[in-house]
C-alpha positions as CSV (number, residue, x, y, z in Angstrom):
1,M,-12.1,-9.6,11.4
2,I,-9.1,-7.8,10.1
3,T,-9.6,-4.1,9.2
4,I,-7.3,-1.8,7.3
5,A,-7.1,2.0,7.6
6,Y,-5.0,4.1,5.3
7,K,-3.5,7.6,5.5
8,D,-1.5,9.1,2.6
9,I,1.9,10.5,3.7
10,G,3.2,11.0,0.2
11,N,1.8,13.5,-2.3
12,I,4.1,13.3,-5.3
13,E,2.5,11.2,-8.1
14,P,4.8,8.7,-9.8
15,V,4.1,10.4,-13.2
16,S,4.6,14.1,-13.4
17,I,2.3,16.4,-15.4
18,A,5.1,17.0,-17.9
19,E,5.7,13.3,-18.4
20,A,2.0,12.7,-18.8
21,K,1.6,15.4,-21.4
22,E,4.7,14.2,-23.3
23,Y,3.2,10.7,-23.3
24,L,-0.1,12.1,-24.7
25,G,1.6,14.3,-27.2
26,Q,0.0,17.4,-25.6
27,A,1.8,20.7,-25.6
28,S,-1.2,22.9,-24.5
29,D,-1.8,23.7,-20.9
30,H,-5.6,23.6,-21.5
31,H,-6.2,20.2,-20.0
32,D,-3.5,20.2,-17.3
33,T,-5.9,19.9,-14.4
34,M,-7.9,17.1,-16.0
35,I,-4.7,15.2,-16.9
36,Q,-3.4,15.5,-13.3
37,H,-6.7,14.1,-12.0
38,M,-6.4,11.2,-14.5
39,V,-2.8,10.4,-13.4
40,T,-4.1,10.2,-9.8
41,A,-7.1,8.1,-10.8
42,A,-4.8,5.7,-12.8
43,R,-2.4,5.4,-9.9
44,E,-5.3,4.6,-7.4
45,R,-6.6,2.0,-9.9
46,A,-3.2,0.4,-10.1
47,E,-2.9,0.3,-6.3
48,L,-6.3,-1.4,-6.1
49,Y,-5.4,-3.9,-8.8
50,M,-2.0,-4.8,-7.3
51,N,-3.1,-4.8,-3.7
52,R,-0.1,-2.6,-3.1
53,T,0.6,1.1,-2.3
54,V,2.4,3.4,-4.7
55,L,2.4,6.6,-2.8
56,D,3.8,6.4,0.8
57,K,1.0,5.5,3.2
58,T,0.6,4.8,6.9
59,I,-1.5,1.7,7.4
60,T,-3.2,0.6,10.6
61,L,-4.0,-3.1,10.7
62,T,-6.6,-3.9,13.4
63,L,-7.1,-7.5,14.4
64,D,-9.5,-9.5,16.6
65,K,-8.0,-11.9,19.1
66,K,-8.9,-14.9,16.9
67,D,-6.9,-13.3,14.0
68,F,-3.6,-13.4,15.9
69,P,-2.1,-16.6,14.7
70,D,-0.5,-19.3,16.9
71,S,2.6,-18.8,14.8
72,R,2.8,-15.2,16.1
73,V,3.4,-14.1,12.5
74,I,1.3,-11.3,11.0
75,K,1.2,-10.6,7.3
76,L,1.6,-6.8,6.6
77,V,-0.7,-6.2,3.7
78,R,-0.5,-3.6,0.9
79,G,3.3,-3.4,0.9
80,P,6.1,-2.9,0.2
81,V,6.6,-2.3,3.9
82,K,9.1,0.4,4.9
83,E,8.9,0.6,8.7
84,V,6.8,-0.6,11.7
85,V,5.7,2.4,13.7
86,K,3.8,0.8,16.6
87,V,2.5,-2.5,17.7
88,R,0.0,-2.6,20.6
89,Y,-2.7,-4.9,22.1
90,K,-5.3,-4.9,24.8
91,N,-4.3,-6.9,27.8
92,T,-6.7,-8.9,29.9
93,D,-7.6,-5.8,31.9
94,G,-8.6,-4.0,28.7
95,D,-5.6,-1.6,28.7
96,W,-3.6,-0.9,25.6
97,V,0.0,-2.2,25.9
98,T,2.7,-1.1,23.4
99,V,5.1,-3.8,22.3
100,A,8.7,-2.6,22.5
101,P,10.6,-2.7,19.2
102,A,13.1,-5.1,20.7
103,D,10.3,-7.6,21.1
104,Y,9.2,-7.9,17.5
105,Q,11.0,-8.5,14.2
106,L,10.1,-7.2,10.7
107,S,11.0,-9.3,7.7
108,I,10.9,-8.0,4.1
109,L,12.4,-11.1,2.6
110,T,8.9,-12.4,2.0
111,D,6.2,-10.6,0.0
112,P,4.1,-9.4,1.7
113,G,6.3,-8.5,4.6
114,I,5.8,-10.2,7.9
115,L,5.9,-9.2,11.5
116,V,7.0,-11.7,14.1
117,I,6.1,-11.2,17.8
118,P,7.7,-14.2,19.6
119,S,7.1,-12.8,23.1
120,L,3.3,-12.3,22.8
121,S,0.9,-15.2,23.5
122,H,-2.9,-15.5,23.2
123,G,-3.1,-15.5,27.0
124,D,-1.8,-11.9,27.1
125,I,-4.5,-10.6,24.9
126,K,-8.1,-9.6,25.9
127,N,-10.9,-11.7,24.3
128,G,-12.9,-9.8,21.7
129,I,-12.7,-7.7,18.6
130,A,-10.3,-4.9,17.6
131,V,-7.8,-5.9,20.4
132,M,-4.6,-5.6,18.5
133,Q,-3.1,-3.0,16.1
134,V,-0.1,-2.8,13.9
135,E,0.8,0.6,12.4
136,Y,3.4,0.7,9.6
137,T,4.5,2.7,6.6
138,T,4.5,1.4,3.0
139,G,5.8,2.7,-0.3
140,W,8.7,2.4,-2.7
141,G,12.1,3.9,-2.1
142,D,15.0,3.3,0.2
143,R,14.3,1.5,3.5
144,T,16.5,0.9,6.5
145,I,15.7,-2.1,8.6
146,D,17.9,-3.2,11.5
147,G,20.5,-0.8,10.4
148,V,20.6,-2.3,6.8
149,Q,19.6,0.0,3.9
150,Y,17.6,-1.6,1.1
151,K,17.2,0.0,-2.3
152,N,13.6,-0.4,-3.6
153,P,12.8,2.0,-6.4
154,L,9.4,2.2,-8.0
155,P,9.4,-0.3,-10.9
156,E,9.2,1.3,-14.3
157,T,6.5,-1.2,-15.2
158,I,4.1,0.5,-12.7
159,R,4.8,3.9,-14.1
160,T,4.2,2.6,-17.6
161,A,1.0,0.9,-16.6
162,I,-0.2,4.1,-15.0
163,M,0.5,6.1,-18.1
164,M,-1.3,3.5,-20.2
165,M,-4.4,3.8,-18.0
166,M,-4.2,7.6,-18.0
167,R,-4.1,7.5,-21.8
168,T,-7.2,5.4,-21.9
169,M,-9.0,7.9,-19.7
170,Y,-7.8,10.8,-21.8
171,D,-9.0,9.1,-25.0
172,Q,-12.4,8.8,-23.3
173,R,-12.2,12.2,-21.6
174,D,-15.8,13.2,-22.5
175,E,-17.0,10.4,-20.2
176,F,-14.3,10.9,-17.6
177,V,-15.5,12.1,-14.2
178,R,-13.0,12.7,-11.4
179,G,-13.2,10.0,-8.7
180,T,-14.6,7.2,-10.9
181,I,-12.4,4.1,-11.4
182,I,-12.3,2.4,-14.8
183,S,-14.0,-0.9,-14.5
184,R,-11.3,-2.9,-16.4
185,L,-7.7,-2.2,-16.9
186,P,-6.3,-2.1,-20.4
187,E,-4.9,-5.6,-21.1
188,A,-1.4,-4.2,-21.6
189,S,-1.6,-2.5,-18.2
190,E,-2.8,-5.8,-16.6
191,A,0.1,-7.7,-18.2
192,L,2.6,-5.2,-16.8
193,L,1.1,-5.3,-13.3
194,D,0.4,-9.0,-13.0
195,G,4.0,-9.8,-12.1
196,I,3.9,-7.3,-9.2
197,R,0.4,-8.0,-8.0
198,L,-0.2,-9.5,-4.6
199,T,-3.0,-12.1,-5.0
200,E,-2.9,-13.1,-1.4
201,F,-3.1,-10.0,0.8
202,R,-5.2,-11.1,3.8
């Protein structure tokens, strides 16, 4: 089984309260807190639909031995990937061993990104579950990999889709409860996000 744990390391929403109010045509400050909650809920729903992260996150991918492929290539889900922080596995004695950065390669030329560990074999890894972990950061923005800087700004289509969802929540604000996720995205939002959505993320 592959399990995924998340930790937010970014806290600036892609749509500001000022932008949201302008989009809604609202000048009053009366609903500012509710609008901010709606922006957050819309962003979370967009992340869920796209199988991607918008805010910067640290992701820990935990694998059983059977999930480590013979190709030694691991798909890093919920990208875009910015950086690999740590790769480790349990050796046959049950001790955690950290793989040196020189012994793995990160490729962002594919989507999702992939991690290649050519020096690691199945015989090095303890039998059982949760015996391998990859920790990495995700999010939009500039990335430096192997000394090369890549520009990767948040697509405007994502910001627009978030504002559309936020507007739907605002129009139905009498039923809006912080923490609920709308069951269906507006069709226009889906159309914008479909081109960015990862349909294969495991």
